[in-house]
One Martini backbone bead per residue (centre of mass of N, CA, C, O) as a GRO file, in nm:
protein
  180
    1MET     BB    1   0.102   0.032   0.011
    2GLN     BB    2   0.079   0.333   0.064
    3HIS     BB    3   0.241   0.629   0.264
    4ASP     BB    4   0.032   0.824   0.284
    5PRO     BB    5  -0.190   0.957   0.497
    6GLY     BB    6  -0.449   0.859   0.344
    7SER     BB    7  -0.367   0.547   0.347
    8ARG     BB    8  -0.430   0.550   0.680
    9HIS     BB    9  -0.726   0.619   0.605
   10VAL     BB   10  -1.013   0.449   0.726
   11ILE     BB   11  -1.320   0.323   0.613
   12LEU     BB   12  -1.636   0.289   0.774
   13SER     BB   13  -1.913   0.138   0.629
   14GLY     BB   14  -2.258   0.110   0.538
   15CYS     BB   15  -2.496  -0.022   0.709
   16SER     BB   16  -2.721   0.069   0.904
   17GLY     BB   17  -2.684  -0.119   1.192
   18GLY     BB   18  -2.399  -0.311   1.133
   19GLY     BB   19  -2.144  -0.221   1.350
   20LYS     BB   20  -1.946   0.026   1.329
   21SER     BB   21  -1.926   0.152   1.616
   22THR     BB   22  -1.833  -0.107   1.755
   23LEU     BB   23  -1.577  -0.141   1.587
   24LEU     BB   24  -1.449   0.128   1.661
   25LEU     BB   25  -1.422   0.067   1.963
   26GLU     BB   26  -1.234  -0.179   1.927
   27LEU     BB   27  -1.004  -0.030   1.782
   28GLY     BB   28  -0.957   0.169   2.014
   29ARG     BB   29  -0.893  -0.048   2.231
   30ARG     BB   30  -0.630  -0.130   2.044
   31GLY     BB   31  -0.502   0.181   1.979
   32TYR     BB   32  -0.659   0.326   1.767
   33ALA     BB   33  -0.749   0.569   1.573
   34THR     BB   34  -1.061   0.759   1.596
   35VAL     BB   35  -1.378   0.849   1.419
   36ALA     BB   36  -1.669   0.965   1.453
   37GLU     BB   37  -1.972   1.003   1.338
   38PRO     BB   38  -2.110   1.281   1.213
   39GLY     BB   39  -2.417   1.223   1.215
   40ARG     BB   40  -2.452   1.167   1.519
   41ARG     BB   41  -2.345   1.441   1.616
   42ILE     BB   42  -2.555   1.614   1.472
   43VAL     BB   43  -2.810   1.498   1.592
   44THR     BB   44  -2.743   1.568   1.883
   45GLN     BB   45  -2.723   1.875   1.841
   46GLU     BB   46  -3.005   1.924   1.710
   47MET     BB   47  -3.177   1.794   1.952
   48ARG     BB   48  -3.093   2.006   2.174
   49GLY     BB   49  -3.239   2.186   1.993
   50LYS     BB   50  -3.392   2.344   1.690
   51GLY     BB   51  -3.296   2.171   1.470
   52ARG     BB   52  -3.300   2.088   1.096
   53ALA     BB   53  -3.032   1.901   1.044
   54LEU     BB   54  -3.207   1.638   0.963
   55PRO     BB   55  -3.258   1.358   0.776
   56TRP     BB   56  -3.591   1.373   0.826
   57ILE     BB   57  -3.602   1.692   0.732
   58ASP     BB   58  -3.286   1.785   0.606
   59LEU     BB   59  -3.069   1.625   0.418
   60GLU     BB   60  -2.898   1.846   0.290
   61ALA     BB   61  -2.809   1.993   0.548
   62PHE     BB   62  -2.688   1.747   0.680
   63ALA     BB   63  -2.475   1.679   0.462
   64ARG     BB   64  -2.324   1.949   0.474
   65ARG     BB   65  -2.239   1.921   0.769
   66ALA     BB   66  -2.092   1.649   0.737
   67ILE     BB   67  -1.877   1.750   0.546
   68ASP     BB   68  -1.751   1.965   0.727
   69MET     BB   69  -1.683   1.772   0.960
   70ALA     BB   70  -1.509   1.569   0.796
   71VAL     BB   71  -1.292   1.767   0.712
   72ALA     BB   72  -1.205   1.839   1.001
   73ASP     BB   73  -1.133   1.554   1.090
   74ARG     BB   74  -0.913   1.503   0.881
   75GLU     BB   75  -0.731   1.739   0.956
   76GLY     BB   76  -0.693   1.638   1.260
   77MET     BB   77  -0.539   1.354   1.135
   78LYS     BB   78  -0.275   1.411   0.967
   79GLY     BB   79  -0.052   1.345   1.213
   80ALA     BB   80  -0.114   1.062   1.238
   81LYS     BB   81  -0.020   0.750   1.339
   82GLY     BB   82  -0.117   0.520   1.156
   83TRP     BB   83  -0.414   0.403   1.191
   84VAL     BB   84  -0.730   0.548   1.079
   85PHE     BB   85  -1.071   0.542   1.190
   86PHE     BB   86  -1.376   0.595   1.004
   87ASP     BB   87  -1.704   0.675   1.070
   88ARG     BB   88  -1.743   0.725   0.785
   89GLY     BB   89  -1.788   1.042   0.627
   90ILE     BB   90  -1.739   1.213   0.336
   91VAL     BB   91  -1.846   1.006   0.137
   92ASP     BB   92  -2.120   0.957   0.270
   93ALA     BB   93  -2.207   1.254   0.260
   94ALA     BB   94  -2.191   1.279  -0.051
   95VAL     BB   95  -2.409   1.067  -0.103
   96ALA     BB   96  -2.636   1.220   0.043
   97LEU     BB   97  -2.622   1.475  -0.135
   98GLU     BB   98  -2.684   1.337  -0.401
   99HIS     BB   99  -2.962   1.228  -0.312
  100ALA     BB  100  -3.088   1.512  -0.220
  101ALA     BB  101  -2.942   1.726  -0.469
  102GLY     BB  102  -2.749   1.607  -0.714
  103VAL     BB  103  -2.460   1.612  -0.615
  104PRO     BB  104  -2.180   1.505  -0.714
  105VAL     BB  105  -1.947   1.328  -0.559
  106SER     BB  106  -1.700   1.428  -0.724
  107ASP     BB  107  -1.737   1.727  -0.653
  108THR     BB  108  -1.708   1.707  -0.342
  109LEU     BB  109  -1.415   1.537  -0.371
  110SER     BB  110  -1.210   1.720  -0.537
  111ARG     BB  111  -1.064   1.841  -0.249
  112VAL     BB  112  -0.998   1.538  -0.167
  113GLU     BB  113  -0.818   1.310  -0.036
  114PRO     BB  114  -0.766   1.001  -0.044
  115PHE     BB  115  -0.816   0.708   0.085
  116CYS     BB  116  -0.805   0.418   0.158
  117ARG     BB  117  -0.894   0.178  -0.073
  118ARG     BB  118  -0.987   0.023   0.169
  119VAL     BB  119  -1.325  -0.059   0.233
  120PHE     BB  120  -1.548  -0.107   0.507
  121LEU     BB  121  -1.854  -0.302   0.499
  122THR     BB  122  -2.161  -0.319   0.629
  123PRO     BB  123  -2.407  -0.524   0.621
  124PRO     BB  124  -2.699  -0.625   0.629
  125TRP     BB  125  -2.843  -0.674   0.983
  126PRO     BB  126  -3.136  -0.744   1.118
  127GLU     BB  127  -3.055  -0.873   1.403
  128ILE     BB  128  -2.914  -0.568   1.495
  129PHE     BB  129  -3.123  -0.380   1.409
  130THR     BB  130  -3.198  -0.040   1.520
  131THR     BB  131  -3.389   0.198   1.658
  132ASP     BB  132  -3.373   0.553   1.743
  133GLY     BB  133  -3.334   0.885   1.805
  134GLU     BB  134  -3.090   0.879   1.572
  135ARG     BB  135  -3.244   0.622   1.431
  136GLN     BB  136  -3.542   0.650   1.222
  137HIS     BB  137  -3.502   0.446   1.018
  138GLU     BB  138  -3.548   0.187   0.817
  139MET     BB  139  -3.422  -0.093   0.675
  140GLU     BB  140  -3.488  -0.016   0.379
  141ASP     BB  141  -3.325   0.251   0.387
  142ALA     BB  142  -3.052   0.125   0.462
  143ILE     BB  143  -3.027  -0.050   0.207
  144ALA     BB  144  -3.034   0.174  -0.002
  145GLU     BB  145  -2.783   0.317   0.103
  146TYR     BB  146  -2.587   0.082   0.069
  147HIS     BB  147  -2.606   0.077  -0.244
  148ARG     BB  148  -2.504   0.366  -0.287
  149LEU     BB  149  -2.226   0.320  -0.159
  150ILE     BB  150  -2.115   0.097  -0.333
  151ASP     BB  151  -2.136   0.252  -0.595
  152ALA     BB  152  -1.953   0.489  -0.517
  153TYR     BB  153  -1.694   0.335  -0.445
  154ASP     BB  154  -1.661   0.215  -0.723
  155ARG     BB  155  -1.653   0.483  -0.889
  156LEU     BB  156  -1.392   0.586  -0.705
  157GLY     BB  157  -1.186   0.322  -0.677
  158TYR     BB  158  -1.253   0.140  -0.460
  159ASP     BB  159  -1.217  -0.141  -0.213
  160PRO     BB  160  -1.470  -0.322  -0.126
  161ILE     BB  161  -1.529  -0.469   0.201
  162ILE     BB  162  -1.714  -0.719   0.329
  163LEU     BB  163  -1.831  -0.783   0.629
  164PRO     BB  164  -1.865  -1.009   0.849
  165LYS     BB  165  -2.100  -1.193   1.055
  166ILE     BB  166  -1.936  -1.116   1.344
  167ASP     BB  167  -1.774  -1.063   1.596
  168VAL     BB  168  -1.595  -0.785   1.689
  169GLU     BB  169  -1.317  -0.912   1.728
  170ARG     BB  170  -1.307  -1.055   1.447
  171ARG     BB  171  -1.357  -0.804   1.279
  172ALA     BB  172  -1.103  -0.649   1.360
  173THR     BB  173  -0.906  -0.864   1.260
  174PHE     BB  174  -0.998  -0.862   0.969
  175VAL     BB  175  -0.919  -0.572   0.907
  176LEU     BB  176  -0.617  -0.587   0.989
  177ASP     BB  177  -0.542  -0.817   0.793
  178ARG     BB  178  -0.621  -0.645   0.526
  179LEU     BB  179  -0.388  -0.417   0.597
  180SER     BB  180  -0.113  -0.610   0.603
   0.00000   0.00000   0.00000
Protein backbone atom coordinates (compact mmCIF):
# COMPACT_ATOMS: atom_id res chain seq x y z
CA MET A 1 0.00 0.00 0.00
CA GLN A 2 1.00 3.62 -0.38
CA HIS A 3 2.45 5.45 2.61
CA ASP A 4 0.94 8.91 2.26
CA PRO A 5 -1.24 10.04 5.21
CA GLY A 6 -4.47 9.42 3.31
CA SER A 7 -3.55 5.81 2.72
CA ARG A 8 -3.55 5.28 6.50
CA HIS A 9 -7.02 6.80 6.85
CA VAL A 10 -9.50 3.92 6.65
CA ILE A 11 -13.25 4.27 6.18
CA LEU A 12 -15.77 2.03 7.91
CA SER A 13 -19.00 2.40 5.97
CA GLY A 14 -21.99 0.33 4.99
CA CYS A 15 -25.46 -0.38 6.19
CA SER A 16 -26.84 1.68 9.02
CA GLY A 17 -27.19 -0.48 12.11
CA GLY A 18 -24.62 -3.00 10.84
CA GLY A 19 -22.11 -2.61 13.67
CA LYS A 20 -19.78 0.17 12.48
CA SER A 21 -19.74 2.10 15.74
CA THR A 22 -19.18 -1.07 17.77
CA LEU A 23 -16.29 -2.01 15.49
CA LEU A 24 -14.85 1.50 15.84
CA LEU A 25 -14.94 1.15 19.64
CA GLU A 26 -13.10 -2.18 19.42
CA LEU A 27 -10.40 -0.72 17.15
CA GLY A 28 -10.02 2.18 19.59
CA ARG A 29 -9.75 -0.28 22.48
CA ARG A 30 -6.87 -1.89 20.57
CA GLY A 31 -5.05 1.42 20.48
CA TYR A 32 -5.91 2.75 17.03
CA ALA A 33 -6.98 6.33 16.40
CA THR A 34 -10.68 6.58 15.60
CA VAL A 35 -13.11 9.26 14.45
CA ALA A 36 -16.79 9.00 15.37
CA GLU A 37 -19.49 9.27 12.73
CA PRO A 38 -20.30 12.89 11.83
CA GLY A 39 -23.98 12.08 11.33
CA ARG A 40 -24.54 10.85 14.88
CA ARG A 41 -22.76 13.90 16.30
CA ILE A 42 -24.87 16.24 14.17
CA VAL A 43 -28.12 14.55 15.16
CA THR A 44 -27.17 14.84 18.84
CA GLN A 45 -26.37 18.56 18.44
CA GLU A 46 -29.51 19.29 16.43
CA MET A 47 -31.79 17.44 18.84
CA ARG A 48 -30.40 19.39 21.83
CA GLY A 49 -31.69 22.58 20.27
CA LYS A 50 -34.31 23.32 17.68
CA GLY A 51 -32.09 22.28 14.80
CA ARG A 52 -33.52 21.36 11.43
CA ALA A 53 -30.40 19.73 9.89
CA LEU A 54 -31.72 16.26 10.63
CA PRO A 55 -31.77 13.56 7.95
CA TRP A 56 -35.52 13.01 8.37
CA ILE A 57 -36.27 16.77 8.17
CA ASP A 58 -33.68 18.30 5.79
CA LEU A 59 -31.31 15.69 4.34
CA GLU A 60 -29.48 18.25 2.21
CA ALA A 61 -28.68 20.52 5.19
CA PHE A 62 -27.67 17.46 7.21
CA ALA A 63 -25.37 16.19 4.44
CA ARG A 64 -23.73 19.60 4.02
CA ARG A 65 -23.03 19.80 7.77
CA ALA A 66 -21.67 16.24 7.71
CA ILE A 67 -19.32 17.15 4.86
CA ASP A 68 -17.99 20.16 6.75
CA MET A 69 -17.53 18.12 9.92
CA ALA A 70 -15.84 15.28 8.05
CA VAL A 71 -13.39 17.68 6.37
CA ALA A 72 -12.50 19.10 9.80
CA ASP A 73 -12.15 15.57 11.24
CA ARG A 74 -9.79 14.58 8.44
CA GLU A 75 -7.71 17.73 8.86
CA GLY A 76 -7.44 17.02 12.58
CA MET A 77 -6.00 13.56 11.90
CA LYS A 78 -3.38 14.53 9.30
CA GLY A 79 -0.50 14.15 11.74
CA ALA A 80 -1.67 10.87 13.26
CA LYS A 81 0.70 7.94 13.02
CA GLY A 82 -0.52 4.50 12.03
CA TRP A 83 -4.02 3.53 11.00
CA VAL A 84 -6.87 5.96 11.63
CA PHE A 85 -10.39 4.58 11.38
CA PHE A 86 -13.29 6.82 10.36
CA ASP A 87 -16.89 5.81 11.09
CA ARG A 88 -18.43 6.94 7.81
CA GLY A 89 -17.08 10.38 6.95
CA ILE A 90 -16.90 12.58 3.89
CA VAL A 91 -17.60 9.98 1.20
CA ASP A 92 -20.77 8.83 2.93
CA ALA A 93 -21.85 12.46 3.44
CA ALA A 94 -21.18 13.18 -0.25
CA VAL A 95 -23.37 10.20 -1.18
CA ALA A 96 -26.15 11.60 1.03
CA LEU A 97 -25.80 15.03 -0.64
CA GLU A 98 -25.95 13.43 -4.09
CA HIS A 99 -29.11 11.56 -3.07
CA ALA A 100 -30.74 14.65 -1.50
CA ALA A 101 -29.72 17.39 -3.94
CA GLY A 102 -28.23 15.75 -7.02
CA VAL A 103 -24.72 17.13 -6.36
CA PRO A 104 -22.34 14.56 -7.89
CA VAL A 105 -20.15 12.78 -5.35
CA SER A 106 -17.11 13.48 -7.53
CA ASP A 107 -17.77 17.24 -7.31
CA THR A 108 -17.93 17.17 -3.51
CA LEU A 109 -14.77 15.08 -3.25
CA SER A 110 -12.73 16.96 -5.86
CA ARG A 111 -10.89 18.89 -3.13
CA VAL A 112 -10.33 15.89 -0.83
CA GLU A 113 -7.34 13.56 -0.83
CA PRO A 114 -8.34 9.90 -1.26
CA PHE A 115 -8.53 7.60 1.74
CA CYS A 116 -7.06 4.11 1.96
CA ARG A 117 -8.40 2.31 -1.10
CA ARG A 118 -9.67 -0.56 1.05
CA VAL A 119 -13.04 0.45 2.48
CA PHE A 120 -14.81 -1.84 4.94
CA LEU A 121 -18.59 -2.05 4.64
CA THR A 122 -21.02 -3.55 7.09
CA PRO A 123 -23.73 -5.47 5.21
CA PRO A 124 -27.41 -5.29 6.10
CA TRP A 125 -27.80 -7.27 9.33
CA PRO A 126 -31.47 -7.31 10.36
CA GLU A 127 -30.75 -9.34 13.50
CA ILE A 128 -28.82 -6.44 15.09
CA PHE A 129 -30.53 -3.47 13.39
CA THR A 130 -32.45 -1.19 15.76
CA THR A 131 -33.95 2.25 15.53
CA ASP A 132 -33.47 4.85 18.24
CA GLY A 133 -33.75 8.60 18.73
CA GLU A 134 -30.78 9.18 16.45
CA ARG A 135 -31.56 6.45 13.89
CA GLN A 136 -35.18 6.88 12.91
CA HIS A 137 -35.21 5.26 9.49
CA GLU A 138 -36.35 1.72 8.79
CA MET A 139 -34.28 -1.22 7.55
CA GLU A 140 -35.49 -0.75 3.96
CA ASP A 141 -34.07 2.79 3.93
CA ALA A 142 -30.80 1.55 5.39
CA ILE A 143 -30.52 -1.09 2.66
CA ALA A 144 -31.18 1.47 -0.08
CA GLU A 145 -28.44 3.69 1.37
CA TYR A 146 -26.10 0.69 1.53
CA HIS A 147 -26.53 0.08 -2.21
CA ARG A 148 -25.91 3.79 -2.97
CA LEU A 149 -22.69 3.59 -0.93
CA ILE A 150 -21.38 0.47 -2.64
CA ASP A 151 -22.10 2.03 -6.02
CA ALA A 152 -20.32 5.26 -5.08
CA TYR A 153 -17.23 3.53 -3.65
CA ASP A 154 -16.99 1.45 -6.83
CA ARG A 155 -17.34 4.55 -9.04
CA LEU A 156 -14.61 6.31 -7.03
CA GLY A 157 -12.13 3.47 -7.50
CA TYR A 158 -12.14 2.15 -3.93
CA ASP A 159 -11.88 -1.54 -3.06
CA PRO A 160 -15.00 -2.26 -0.98
CA ILE A 161 -14.60 -5.20 1.40
CA ILE A 162 -17.84 -6.52 2.89
CA LEU A 163 -17.39 -7.39 6.55
CA PRO A 164 -18.53 -10.81 7.70
CA LYS A 165 -21.36 -11.09 10.22
CA ILE A 166 -19.18 -12.20 13.14
CA ASP A 167 -18.50 -10.95 16.65
CA VAL A 168 -16.75 -7.59 16.98
CA GLU A 169 -13.39 -8.99 18.12
CA ARG A 170 -13.12 -11.19 15.04
CA ARG A 171 -14.39 -8.35 12.83
CA ALA A 172 -11.62 -6.08 14.10
CA THR A 173 -9.03 -8.78 13.46
CA PHE A 174 -10.49 -9.30 9.96
CA VAL A 175 -10.06 -5.56 9.20
CA LEU A 176 -6.50 -5.42 10.54
CA ASP A 177 -5.52 -8.59 8.66
CA ARG A 178 -6.77 -7.06 5.38
CA LEU A 179 -4.68 -3.94 5.99
CA SER A 180 -1.41 -5.74 6.72
